[in-house]
N, C-alpha and C positions, 0 to 999 in steps of 0.2 A: 504494500500500500504506500504510494508516494505521499510524502509530507512536504507541503510547500511552505517556505518561510518567506514572507513578504516584508520588505523593508522600505516603507514609503519615504520620499524626500519632500522637503518643503520649499516654498519659493524663496526663503531667506537663507538657504544654504550657501556659504561663500564659494565663489568660483576659484579655480587654481591660480589665476592671475593675481588674486588679491592676497594669497597666503603670506607672501614675503612681507608685505606692509603690515599685516596683522601681527605676525610674529615679532617684528621689530618693535612695534609700539607696545606690545605686551611685555617684552623684556625690559623696556625702559621704564614701564610703570609699576613693575613688581615691587621694587623697594619702597616706593611711596605708598602703595596700597597697604603694605604690611604695617605701616605706621598709623594708618587711619582706621583701625578696627573699632567699630562702634561698641558701646558698652552693652547693648542689648543683643549682640550677636554671640553665639556660642563659639567656643574654641574649635579648631579644625578637628581635633580628636573626638569631639562630642557630636559631630554631624553624622547622622545615620542615613541610610538609603531611603528614598521616598517611601517604599513599601513598608519599611520598618518604623519610620518616624511618625507617619500619619495614619497607620493602620490600613493602608490601601492593600488590595489583593495583589498577589504576585502575578496573577494573570486573570483574565475574564474568560468565561466559557459561554459561547453562544451556540445553541442547537437550532438548526433549521430542519424541521420535519413536520409531518402532519400532527395535529393537536395531541391525540392519544399517545403517539410515539414520543413526541417532544417532551411531554410531562414526565414520562417514565425515565427518559434519558437524563433530563435535567435533575431529577431527584436521585438517581442511582449511579450515574457515571463515576468511576473511580477518580477521575480528574477533580471532581468537586471537593474531595478530601484534602487536596494539596493547594487549593487556591490561596489560602491565607498564610502560607509559609513565607516569611520575609527573606530567608536566605536560600531560596531554591536556586540551585545552580543550573546553568544552561544544559549540561549533559544529562542531569536528572530529568529536566523537563522533556528533553528529547526521548528519554526512555519511557516516560509516561505517555507521550504522544504515540510512540510505537505500539504500546499496549492498548491504546484506545480503540482501535479497530476490533480486536478480539473481544474486548469488554462490551462494546456496543452490540456486536453480533450476538453475544450471549444474552444480553438483555432483550434484544429484539426477538430471539427465539422463544422466550417465555410468552411473548405476545402473538406468536404464530407466524412470524416473518423469518423465513430461513434463507432467502436469497436477496438480501438488501444490497444497495450500492452506497458505500460510505466514503466520504472525503473529509480529511482532517487538515485544516490550514492554520498556520501560526503567523500572526501579523504583529510586527513590532510597531509600537506607537511612535509617532514623531517626537523628537527631543525638543519640545516646547514647554513653556511654563504651564499652559493649560493641560497638556498631556501628562506632566509629572504629577498632577493631582489625582490621576486615575491609575488603573493598572497599566504597566508598561507594555504588556503583551495581551493579545486576544487569541484564544483558540476557538475556531469555528468548526463545528461538526455538522456536516450536511448529510442528510440521510434520505434516500429514496427507498422506502421499505419493500417495495414490490408487492406482488399479489399475496393476500393472506392465505395461510394453509387452512384447509377445511377438512372436516371429518369425512372419511370415505366409508368406514365401517367400524363397528365395535363388537368384539367377541367377549361375552361375559359368561363365565362358568362358575358353578358351585359344586365342588367335589368333596365328598365326605369319605369316611372310612368304610370298610367293607360291610360293617354291620349297621350302617346308617339307613334311615328311612329314605330310600331312593325316590319314591313317589313324592314325598314332601320336598326333598331337595330339588326335584324337577319343577315343582310348583314355585319354590323360592327363586329358582333361576329365571323362570318365566316372568315372575313379578319384578325382579331386578331389571330384566331386559325391557319390560313394559314401562318402568318408571325411570329408565336411564336418561339423564339430563342432556347428554351430548348426542343428539340425533345426527344422522348423516346430512351433510350440507352445512352444518353450523361451523363457525370459525373455531379453530383450535387455539387455546391458550393454556399455559402451564397451570394457572390458577383454576381454570374451568376443569381441566383434567384431574387435578388433585381433589377438587370439590366433588366431582362425579364419583371418584373412587371412594371417598370418605362417606358420601351419601349412601352408596350401596352397602357399605359396611354397617352404617347406622341402621339401615333397614333390617339387616340380618340380626344385629345385636338387640334390636328393640323387642323381638319376640322369638322365643324358643332357643336362640343360639347366642347367649350373652358373651361367650368367649370366641366368637368368630374373628377371623383375621384375614388380611390380604396375603395370600400365598405368594403370588408374583403378579407383576404388571409390566406392561411395555407399551411404548408409543413409537411406532415405526413411521418416520417422516420421509416422504419422497419430495425432495426440494425441487426437482424438475417439474413434477406434476402438481406440486403444492397440495398434497394430500397426506392425511394421517390415518394410519391403521392402528386402532386401539385394541388392547387385549388385557383383561384382568381376570384373575382366578381367585376365588374366595375359598378359604377353608372354614366351614361353619363350626367345627368342633362338635362336642356332644350336645344333644338336646336336653334342656333343663325343665324341671317342674318345681313348683313352689313346695318347700317343706315347712316346718313350723317357724313361727316368729319368735326370735330371742330378743328380749329387751335388756339393754345395758344402760345403767344409770338410774334405775327406778329405786326410789327410797320411800317417798311419802305415799305413792299411789300403787295399787296392786298391779302387778304385771299382767295378770289375767284380764283385768279391765282394759289394759292397753291393747291386748290381742282382740278383744271384742269390739273396741272402737275402730281398730284398723280394718277389720273384716277382710284380711288377706285370704284369697281363695286357695287354701292348702290343697295340694294335689293337682291343681290346674297347671296348664302349660305356662311357663314363664312368660310374662308380658310386662314390659317396662312401664307401660301406661297404668296398668293395674297396681303396680308397686308404688308409683308416684301418687295415685289416688289414695292408697292406704296411708302414705306419708302425709298427704294433705289432710285426711280425716283426723289423724293424730294431732297434727299441728293446729288445726282449727277447733279442737275439742275444748281448749282452754286449760287443759291439765299440764301442757308442756310449753316451754318457751322456745325450744329448738328440737327438731326431730330430723334424723337422717337415716334412711333405709338403704341397705346394701345387700346384694345377693352373695352368699358365701360360695364362691366357686372353687375354694380350696378343699372342699369336702370330698368324700369318696363316692358318694352316690348322687349323680346329677339329677336323678329322678325324684329326689327328696332333698333338694338344696335348701338349707335354712336361710331365712332372711333376718339380718341383724338390724335391730332398731336401736340406734344410739340416741338417747333422749336427755334433755336437760329440763327437769321438772319446774313448773311454775310454783310460785308461793301459794300457800294454803288459802290466804285471803289477799285481796287486792282492791284498791280504791282507784277509780279512773275518773278524771275530770275531762270533759270534752266540749270545747266550743265548736260552733259550726254556723253555716249560713246556707239558705236556699231562697230562691226567688219566690217560692210558694209561701213560706212562713217566716221569712226574714232571719234575723240572728237567732241562734239556738245555743242554750247552755244545758249540759247534762252532767249528772254525777251518778256513777255506777259502782256498786259494791259487789264483789264476786267472792263467794265462799265455795271452794272446790270440794269440800267434804263436810256437809252439815252434821252436827252432833246427832246421834241416834240413827237418823235415816241414812246418812252417808251420801245423800244426793248432792248435786251441784246446784247452788242458788245464785241467781243474778237479780239484784234489786236495783231499780233505776228511778231517778228523778230527772225529768226533762221539762224545759220551759222554752217556749218560743212565742211568736206573735199570735199564733192561732190556737195553741194547745198548752195545757198544763197537765203533766202526766206523772203518776206514781205507779210503779208496777213491780212485780216480782214473779220470777219463773223458776221452778224447780224441775230438775231432770235427773233421772236415774241412769246408771250405766246400761247399755244395751245387753240383752241376754244373748245366748249363742245363736239365736235365729235373727238377731238384729233389731228386735222390738224393744222399746224402752218406755217406761212410765214417765208421765210428766204432769205437772199441776202448776197453776198460775192464777194470778189475779191482778186487776188494775183498777185505778180510779182516774178518771179523765174528765177534764173540762175542755170543751172544743167548740169552736164556732162552726155551726152547721146551717148553711143558708143565712137567713136573716135573724137567727137567734142562737143563743148559747145553750149547750147541753152538758149537764153534769151526769156522768154515767159511771157505772161500775160493772165489772165482769169477773166471773169466776169460771174456771174450766179445769177439767182433769180428764186424762185419757192416755192413749198409747200412740206411738209413732214409729216409723221405720223409714230409713233412707238407704237407698242403694245407689249405684253409679248414675242411673238416669231417672229413677222414680222415687218420689217421696209419697208416703201414705200416712194418714193419721185418722183416728176416730176419737171423739171426746164428748163429754157431757158439759153443757154450758148454761150458765145463769146470767141473764142480762137485766140491768136496771138502768133506766133513763129518765131524767127529769129535764124538761124543756123550759127555758126561761126566755121571755120576750115574744112569745107567740100570742098575738091578740085576736086571731080569728078562731073562735071556738066551734065554728061550723064543721071544720075538718078535724079538729083535735079537741074533743070535749074534756080530755084529761091531760094535764101536763106531765103526769108520772105514769110510767108503765113498766112492767116486768115480764120476763118470759123465761121459759126453760126449754132447752132443745138438745137433741142428740144429733151430732154432725159427723160427716165423713168427707175427707179431702184427698184428692189424688192429683199429683203433678208429675208430668213427664217432660224431661228436658233432653232434647236430641240435637243440641247445637254442637258445632265443631269446637267451640270454646265457651266456657261458662262465664268468663269475664269480658270478652270482646268478640262475640260471635260474628261470623260473616256468611254462614250458611247453616241450614238446619231449621228445626221448628220446635215449639213447645206448646203443650196443652195442659190446662189445669181445670179441674172440676170440683166444685163445692156443693154439697147437698145437706140440708138441715131439715129435720122434722121436729116441730115443737108446739107449744101452746103458750098463750099469754096467761099470766097469773093475776095481773092487776091492770086496769080496774075490773075487767071481766075475763073469763076463760074462753079463748077462741083458738082452735087449732090453726096452724099455718105451715106452709112449706116454703123454704127459701133455697134458691139455686143460683149459682154463678158459674159461668164458663168463660175462660180466657184462652186466647190463641195468638201465637206470634210465629212468623216465618220470615226467613231471609232467602231470597231467590237471586242467584247470580244474573247479572244484566250486562255482560260484556267484560272484557279484560282491558285494563289500562296499563300501558307500558311506557317506561322512560327511554332515554336514548341508549342506555346500556342494556336494554332488554329485560330489566327487572320490572315485574308487573304484579298487580293485585286486581282482584275482581271488583267491579262496581256491582251494586246490588239494589234490589227493591225490598224494603222492609214493610211487611204487612202486619197489622195488629187489629184484633177484634175482641170485644168483650160484651157479654150479654148477661143480664141478671133479672130475676123475677121473684117476688114474694106473693104467694097465692094464699088468700085468706078472705074471710067475710068482709064485705065492704066497710062495715063499721068497726072492725076489729082494731084495737089499739096496739099496734106493733111497736115495740121500742125503736126509737129512731136510729139506734146503733145497728139495727137489722135492715134498715132501709138504705137507699142509694142516693148519693150525690157524686158529682164528678167535676172535672176541670182542673187544669194546672199543668205542671212540668211533664208528668208521666201519662197524662190522659188526653185532654183536649187543650192544646196550646193556643194562645191567643185569649184565654179566659183565666180569671183568677182561680186560686185554689178552692175546690169544692164550691164553685159558684154556679154550677148548673144543677138544677133540681126541679122538683115539682113546685106548683104554685097554689097557694090558698085562694079563696074567692076574692080577697082584697089584695092579692098580688105578693104576699109574703113567700119567700123561698124556703122550702124545707125538703126533707128526704122523701123520695118517691118509691113506688113499688116496682117499677120497671126501669131497666137501664139498657142502653145500646150505645156502644162506642166503636168507632172504626178509624183507622189511620193508614195512609199510604205515604211512604217516604222513599225517595231516591237518594242513594248514598254513592258518591264517586270519589276515588282517591285523587289527590292533587299532585300534579307534576310541576315542579318549579325549576326553571332554568335547565330543563332536560333531565332532572333527577327526581326520583320518587321520594315523596316526603311522608311524614307520619300524620299528615292532615287530610281531611276529607271534606267535601262540600255536600250539602243536603238541600233538597227541596221537599216540602211535605204538605199534605192536606189532612187535617184532623176533623172529626165530627163526633158529636155526642149529644144524647138526649136522655132526660129523665122525666117520668110522668107517673101518675097513679093509674092511668089506663093506657093500654097499648095504642089506642087510636089517638091519644093526645100527645104522643111522642113527636116533638118538633126539634129537629137537629140544630145544634149550634155549630157553625163551621169556622175553623181557623186555618189560615194558609200562611206559609212563610218559608224562610230559608235559614240555613245555619252552617256551622262548621263543627267538625269533630277532630279531636287530637287523641291519638293512640297512646295514652299514658301507660306506665307500667301497671297501674291498678285498674285499668279499664278506660273506656272512652270518656273524655271530658267534652261535654256537649254545650254549645252556646247557640240558641235559636232565637230569632226575631220573628214573632208571629203577629198576624193581624186578625182580630176577631170580627168576622163579618157582621154579626148581630150587634155587638157593642161599638163597632167602628173605632176600636182602640188597638194600639200596638203595644205588645208586651215582650219583655226580654225573659227568656227561660234558660237557666243554668242547671246542669246536672252532671254528677260524676259517677261513673260506673254503670254497669248493666245488671239488672235483676229481673227474674221472671218467677 
């Protein structure tokens, strides 16, 4: 590779004819100049080279290449490490220039360019006052990368031992081939090749084969045809099944309770997702501050590999103070006391006081450890003062029953007592008594089938509540209460950035319907009736501001509820790069009435943004209430169903 050294001249360079005069005058003036040294000038021995005295670089590096290539070379060329050396000798610089070609070709090969044209030029700066303030030399690296190398084919194999399940290994191989990220025709880069191999390994290790490894891999490059033939062979190792859970670090709380909380499927095929779910259940139980689950792969029997749970136990009692804010109810303060092992019962108790603009709450909830089948007893009570429509309600509630939670389904059944006293209701036509009570038996079922419980982008959820009861005061009247909720995320096209990174846009659909069936004059506690509106229901309207109406127009809870929402969510690409932000457009509608025929929807329309935070989406929506002709801001953190 030729290296050209360019030494430019300037218009002020003396001609040969003038050298004699210049030398003579210089010799005559040397003595006088030596006597005229200024006080602010350093001695000759203290004068350093320009590069050393003012911190200027020994040379500059200029890369001329297409953007993606240029950025890589500017960041990783070996030349960049030596730019600031003040005493860099000319022969050392020549050695560096000689190695630049090979260094640049190595870097370009990681980007998939194996036949580039590279020119390296060294330019000496002119000896002028302005030039001495900058680097005295400039190295210019000009690169024509040539055609990119593309994938021609990829051979992926999964080969186990002689006693391995060959049918399952064949299915695993087909799955890896189906999910292989480097399809024929795509550009080859070293990072994409490494990521594809690692992704295939993760797929094997995530289920059944936690000790899988890459046996060998190769990438054969044809620089003339600009093609890459890929091959990777995986050694899955033995198939594993879950054995017993071993708890390490347990002192205050029973290890058997930890096993029942984790609900690890002993005997099932090893599944990393199931182990992480068990870890999450232990961590969210409140009994532990830290939990880490690992599979013991050093044991002798892969078909009964124990899972080690390393735990750090939480304190027996804890007091938690929590400030907060929401656009529905304003600023919020809460105080929570947690007792992880109540005297006598041994249950966990959470007692809470909460205060915001709309509600004043005091509650307590007691829960037992689950049994071997996953069912657990619970009991609780609350006293609440809440604005419902145009009046305030003082209410109380007691409940007791059993519940069970699995990976996707939550179930519970319980007996519930309700007390409600309404204040401020002036129309006695619809509500002859301000106080009512009821006793009911209830069943709830919730199925969550989302791809993520904190920030879903596809899947659906369904929840059903059914209650049978009777009013106790002022009269006894039987009633049936039911509520159905549904939400779904439907992919609506893929959005990609300039690097090919993409996420799906989606349509989020939400619906909710409820009914209380009873005699027309039955005095149902208002806590069993329906109101809606706010951040999570009908945006564009105030919190719980949509309800039924009395004859004089007062707002109160109604017996029938209908809510629907359609929202379009699209990832945002900024300056060619995918971001963690999304834009949204939505239409919400909701209605509450005492009769089905009186349901009159309140519609809200608007737009907003979402930020994919580590704890779930942070949502900011600006909504216009068509009925109220008002614009409202709605803020919300996280996702729940």
